[in-house]
C-alpha positions, 0 to 999 in steps of 0.5 A: 429534328423534323417538326411534324410527323404524320401517321399515314394510316390514321391521318393523325398529324403531330407538330412539335411546338416546343420539345422537352429538350428545348424546354430543359425537360420542363414540358413538351408542347405539341399540336395534334390534328385529327381528320374528321371522325378520326381516332387519336391514341388508344386509351393510355395513362401517364404516371410522370406527367399531365396532359392538357387539351385545347380544342381549336376547332370541332370537338374532341372526346376524351376518357378520364377514369372510364368516363367520356367527356366531349370538349368543344372549341371555345369562342374567343 
């Protein structure tokens, strides 16, 4: 399996760190890189699982129940 895929139009890059198959369906772990001012996926909802975000650098705006939240990288 190819571990990294890149959207040639948006510049979004997804790297599979742990696949659902590798983790016996318990979870999937991916790293998503977006270019500056880049758009991620369009608004969507998950009924079967939760998403968790960790901002490594910069900031990320997410929408939860129609409310926008700006997530920033944490300083270790």
